[in-house]
Steps between C-alpha positions, in 0.01 A plus 500: 500500500164672530494775773171652594607804704812697540687473824774682694812299624346232718604401842405136448446250220247228531553198264268224394693173457351264247564601141681814626791363695455124475414330163189286539437199277205304615549233235812381667278420807185408321650266243622231738184522703294489204671181378434328827122614478460440141433871413666751272716764688278781418184311605642406832625839577179660405325256725739596790447857457125478492493250796249612761782500755756696293430828694534317817842369393609847372378663823633264756172319608612157412823341622764363260418149592130541432568653175710217395232249620226706326656511158639139489167380607305716245717385210544147619884509498735331740759755601686516823513831681863573420458395135192732478687795636789446252269493219308798617826701520603417150270778384764759638769511254846530658632775273329823601371778275675788691851438623590525853734774453206744427358439842856542658517853319137600586546390854775748573254773432151389556293269722417190315183285565317205332122466427401166361210272468667160573489191713705353786674243283624769256597729791716243671669414167567863410639601831744207493597498132492853360780746587288818433310432812784618719441850385143498630480514894265218643254759634481646139387169334121525464358159376132445451529155680638674816263812513197307408399719210605526131519765222301675392341549852576847639599322825812354365612826368468647837722224626760572224487872589556416866786287423673776309469734789437813300191671362341336196564791269887449564492128386569377144295179437607263223264226389439301174130496534304813387219435742730486795688811390169685472404369853826636627445831358164511665680437826716808436818311364693628199436195274672377198424199285801266457526385132872406484828535683645732238208726514510514881875583504448774250220647702698481816795682327279754343371582851843518642436200739796292370820584302 
């Protein structure tokens, strides 16, 4: 795990979700959608992420129903709303990267918060199906789709800091994307880049944050 600056014992820990806590495999969603559209999985997912309305989707300016209608119309596929949501959520692998017991341990000593670029379909799915969510108070879950801004904008880091309820320099921020970690550091957070569960656990033990 790459750490860019030393930090004292934090008062709060701010976690990214995708590819840090939750495994993301976009092929699981893109493959069946691609079959319906006659496109390769990588091709269709690239088209989705470069769609002109992608940022609107990630930042909550388009409804779930409108997103469903937009994509099915764009790719010429016939998918009902419920089926579309089920396919979309396949990208979130049920087996997490970090075990829930880590958050139970950390939650006894530190304030825990989430900071994620994500969408309403995934948010609803995660809050219903992933046990780790119980260790993060509802007010400490900062999603791009609910706050109207996404990483690496400084505004979303301000939201994350506010959710933690302590000064930025007292928050440890964990994210897998180097650009986002750097943006967090510019906001005053003590950022570390996540490269794997083993490395993170080793770093947390080294810092005396877990046993």
